ChimeraX commands (.cxc) that place a marker at each C-alpha (Angstrom):
marker #1 position 12.92,20.41,12.40 radius 0.5
marker #1 position 14.78,19.37,9.25 radius 0.5
marker #1 position 13.40,16.55,7.09 radius 0.5
marker #1 position 15.98,14.00,8.22 radius 0.5
marker #1 position 15.11,14.50,11.89 radius 0.5
marker #1 position 11.41,14.57,10.96 radius 0.5
marker #1 position 11.50,11.18,9.20 radius 0.5
marker #1 position 13.67,9.69,11.98 radius 0.5
marker #1 position 11.05,10.83,14.49 radius 0.5
marker #1 position 8.35,9.13,12.39 radius 0.5
marker #1 position 10.30,5.86,12.26 radius 0.5
marker #1 position 10.94,5.90,15.99 radius 0.5
marker #1 position 7.32,6.57,16.89 radius 0.5
marker #1 position 5.52,4.53,14.26 radius 0.5
marker #1 position 7.79,1.55,13.58 radius 0.5
marker #1 position 9.76,1.21,16.82 radius 0.5
marker #1 position 7.31,2.33,19.50 radius 0.5
marker #1 position 4.41,0.91,17.46 radius 0.5
marker #1 position 2.52,4.16,17.92 radius 0.5
marker #1 position 0.31,3.90,14.83 radius 0.5
marker #1 position -1.45,7.14,15.83 radius 0.5
marker #1 position 1.75,8.91,14.66 radius 0.5
marker #1 position 0.49,8.36,11.12 radius 0.5
marker #1 position -2.12,11.07,11.75 radius 0.5
marker #1 position 0.72,13.59,12.08 radius 0.5
marker #1 position 3.09,12.31,9.39 radius 0.5
marker #1 position 0.97,10.67,6.67 radius 0.5
marker #1 position -1.64,12.19,4.34 radius 0.5
marker #1 position -5.10,10.69,4.47 radius 0.5
marker #1 position -4.85,9.97,0.73 radius 0.5
marker #1 position -1.42,8.26,1.07 radius 0.5
marker #1 position -0.57,6.35,-2.13 radius 0.5
marker #1 position 0.93,2.95,-1.36 radius 0.5
marker #1 position 2.95,1.15,-4.06 radius 0.5
marker #1 position 3.61,-1.94,-1.91 radius 0.5
marker #1 position 1.08,-4.53,-3.17 radius 0.5
marker #1 position 0.69,-5.89,0.37 radius 0.5
marker #1 position -1.04,-2.72,1.62 radius 0.5
marker #1 position -3.94,-0.68,0.28 radius 0.5
marker #1 position -3.82,3.06,-0.34 radius 0.5
marker #1 position -4.67,5.50,2.41 radius 0.5
marker #1 position -3.54,6.38,5.91 radius 0.5
marker #1 position -6.24,4.17,7.46 radius 0.5
marker #1 position -4.94,1.11,5.54 radius 0.5
marker #1 position -1.38,1.84,6.73 radius 0.5
marker #1 position -2.56,2.04,10.35 radius 0.5
marker #1 position -4.63,-1.14,10.10 radius 0.5
marker #1 position -1.90,-3.08,8.29 radius 0.5
marker #1 position 0.82,-2.18,10.76 radius 0.5
marker #1 position -1.43,-2.63,13.78 radius 0.5
marker #1 position -1.82,-6.25,12.67 radius 0.5
marker #1 position 1.91,-6.58,11.96 radius 0.5
marker #1 position 2.84,-5.26,15.40 radius 0.5
marker #1 position 0.43,-7.74,17.05 radius 0.5
marker #1 position 2.08,-10.57,15.08 radius 0.5
marker #1 position 5.61,-9.25,15.67 radius 0.5
marker #1 position 5.64,-7.39,19.00 radius 0.5
marker #1 position 9.45,-7.01,18.81 radius 0.5
marker #1 position 9.38,-5.44,15.31 radius 0.5
marker #1 position 12.10,-2.79,15.09 radius 0.5
marker #1 position 13.70,-0.84,12.24 radius 0.5
marker #1 position 17.22,0.48,12.62 radius 0.5
marker #1 position 17.74,3.38,10.20 radius 0.5
marker #1 position 21.12,3.35,8.49 radius 0.5
marker #1 position 20.87,6.27,6.06 radius 0.5
marker #1 position 18.43,8.99,4.98 radius 0.5
marker #1 position 18.76,10.71,1.61 radius 0.5
marker #1 position 16.77,13.72,0.44 radius 0.5
marker #1 position 16.16,15.13,-3.03 radius 0.5
marker #1 position 13.54,17.85,-3.22 radius 0.5
marker #1 position 10.22,16.36,-2.13 radius 0.5
marker #1 position 11.63,12.82,-2.05 radius 0.5
marker #1 position 13.18,10.93,0.86 radius 0.5
marker #1 position 14.93,7.56,0.81 radius 0.5
marker #1 position 15.32,5.68,4.09 radius 0.5
marker #1 position 17.71,2.72,4.26 radius 0.5
marker #1 position 17.02,0.52,7.28 radius 0.5
marker #1 position 17.28,-2.98,8.66 radius 0.5
marker #1 position 14.69,-4.98,10.55 radius 0.5
marker #1 position 16.48,-6.32,13.63 radius 0.5
marker #1 position 15.00,-9.13,15.73 radius 0.5
marker #1 position 14.98,-9.22,19.53 radius 0.5
marker #1 position 17.98,-11.57,19.30 radius 0.5
marker #1 position 19.97,-8.92,17.39 radius 0.5
marker #1 position 19.86,-10.77,14.07 radius 0.5
marker #1 position 19.06,-8.83,10.92 radius 0.5
marker #1 position 15.84,-10.24,9.46 radius 0.5
marker #1 position 15.50,-7.97,6.45 radius 0.5
marker #1 position 16.95,-4.88,4.84 radius 0.5
marker #1 position 14.60,-2.26,3.43 radius 0.5
marker #1 position 14.74,0.89,1.36 radius 0.5
marker #1 position 11.65,3.07,1.73 radius 0.5
marker #1 position 11.13,5.80,-0.84 radius 0.5
marker #1 position 8.68,8.61,-0.08 radius 0.5
marker #1 position 7.23,11.59,-1.86 radius 0.5
marker #1 position 6.22,14.44,0.44 radius 0.5
marker #1 position 3.41,16.88,-0.19 radius 0.5
marker #1 position 2.11,19.54,2.13 radius 0.5
marker #1 position 4.57,18.53,4.85 radius 0.5
marker #1 position 3.38,14.92,5.04 radius 0.5
marker #1 position 4.14,11.58,3.42 radius 0.5
marker #1 position 2.02,11.39,0.26 radius 0.5
marker #1 position 3.42,8.37,-1.59 radius 0.5
marker #1 position 5.52,5.30,-0.74 radius 0.5
marker #1 position 7.56,2.67,-2.56 radius 0.5
marker #1 position 9.79,0.04,-0.94 radius 0.5
marker #1 position 12.42,-2.54,-1.71 radius 0.5
marker #1 position 12.84,-5.48,0.68 radius 0.5
marker #1 position 15.77,-7.90,0.92 radius 0.5
marker #1 position 15.18,-10.86,3.27 radius 0.5
marker #1 position 18.30,-11.89,5.20 radius 0.5
marker #1 position 18.09,-15.68,5.48 radius 0.5
marker #1 position 15.45,-16.17,8.16 radius 0.5
marker link #1:1,2 radius 0.2
marker link #1:2,3 radius 0.2
marker link #1:3,4 radius 0.2
marker link #1:4,5 radius 0.2
marker link #1:5,6 radius 0.2
marker link #1:6,7 radius 0.2
marker link #1:7,8 radius 0.2
marker link #1:8,9 radius 0.2
marker link #1:9,10 radius 0.2
marker link #1:10,11 radius 0.2
marker link #1:11,12 radius 0.2
marker link #1:12,13 radius 0.2
marker link #1:13,14 radius 0.2
marker link #1:14,15 radius 0.2
marker link #1:15,16 radius 0.2
marker link #1:16,17 radius 0.2
marker link #1:17,18 radius 0.2
marker link #1:18,19 radius 0.2
marker link #1:19,20 radius 0.2
marker link #1:20,21 radius 0.2
marker link #1:21,22 radius 0.2
marker link #1:22,23 radius 0.2
marker link #1:23,24 radius 0.2
marker link #1:24,25 radius 0.2
marker link #1:25,26 radius 0.2
marker link #1:26,27 radius 0.2
marker link #1:27,28 radius 0.2
marker link #1:28,29 radius 0.2
marker link #1:29,30 radius 0.2
marker link #1:30,31 radius 0.2
marker link #1:31,32 radius 0.2
marker link #1:32,33 radius 0.2
marker link #1:33,34 radius 0.2
marker link #1:34,35 radius 0.2
marker link #1:35,36 radius 0.2
marker link #1:36,37 radius 0.2
marker link #1:37,38 radius 0.2
marker link #1:38,39 radius 0.2
marker link #1:39,40 radius 0.2
marker link #1:40,41 radius 0.2
marker link #1:41,42 radius 0.2
marker link #1:42,43 radius 0.2
marker link #1:43,44 radius 0.2
marker link #1:44,45 radius 0.2
marker link #1:45,46 radius 0.2
marker link #1:46,47 radius 0.2
marker link #1:47,48 radius 0.2
marker link #1:48,49 radius 0.2
marker link #1:49,50 radius 0.2
marker link #1:50,51 radius 0.2
marker link #1:51,52 radius 0.2
marker link #1:52,53 radius 0.2
marker link #1:53,54 radius 0.2
marker link #1:54,55 radius 0.2
marker link #1:55,56 radius 0.2
marker link #1:56,57 radius 0.2
marker link #1:57,58 radius 0.2
marker link #1:58,59 radius 0.2
marker link #1:59,60 radius 0.2
marker link #1:60,61 radius 0.2
marker link #1:61,62 radius 0.2
marker link #1:62,63 radius 0.2
marker link #1:63,64 radius 0.2
marker link #1:64,65 radius 0.2
marker link #1:65,66 radius 0.2
marker link #1:66,67 radius 0.2
marker link #1:67,68 radius 0.2
marker link #1:68,69 radius 0.2
marker link #1:69,70 radius 0.2
marker link #1:70,71 radius 0.2
marker link #1:71,72 radius 0.2
marker link #1:72,73 radius 0.2
marker link #1:73,74 radius 0.2
marker link #1:74,75 radius 0.2
marker link #1:75,76 radius 0.2
marker link #1:76,77 radius 0.2
marker link #1:77,78 radius 0.2
marker link #1:78,79 radius 0.2
marker link #1:79,80 radius 0.2
marker link #1:80,81 radius 0.2
marker link #1:81,82 radius 0.2
marker link #1:82,83 radius 0.2
marker link #1:83,84 radius 0.2
marker link #1:84,85 radius 0.2
marker link #1:85,86 radius 0.2
marker link #1:86,87 radius 0.2
marker link #1:87,88 radius 0.2
marker link #1:88,89 radius 0.2
marker link #1:89,90 radius 0.2
marker link #1:90,91 radius 0.2
marker link #1:91,92 radius 0.2
marker link #1:92,93 radius 0.2
marker link #1:93,94 radius 0.2
marker link #1:94,95 radius 0.2
marker link #1:95,96 radius 0.2
marker link #1:96,97 radius 0.2
marker link #1:97,98 radius 0.2
marker link #1:98,99 radius 0.2
marker link #1:99,100 radius 0.2
marker link #1:100,101 radius 0.2
marker link #1:101,102 radius 0.2
marker link #1:102,103 radius 0.2
marker link #1:103,104 radius 0.2
marker link #1:104,105 radius 0.2
marker link #1:105,106 radius 0.2
marker link #1:106,107 radius 0.2
marker link #1:107,108 radius 0.2
marker link #1:108,109 radius 0.2
marker link #1:109,110 radius 0.2
marker link #1:110,111 radius 0.2
marker link #1:111,112 radius 0.2
marker link #1:112,113 radius 0.2
view
């Protein structure tokens, strides 16, 4: 599977189906998180998004574009509410190592909600 399909599969499973166990397959245990709202590590990612999905059971990311440069991926997406309105736009930047996500940065742009 190419990297674009691989990251799209991760987004579908983890963010859209809320299958946080997908992190075991896609994310390194020592995942470095540059978002100040989450701690480092795969366990922190799972715990943080488990809580988010309980708070927002309709949470969904619609991927618009994936860019790849060596071991780096950029994913441009929008968070779409159950009513179809765009809540937020996001750019996730990842560094891969050993076939898994090793490091993450993000840029968020709220959309007036």
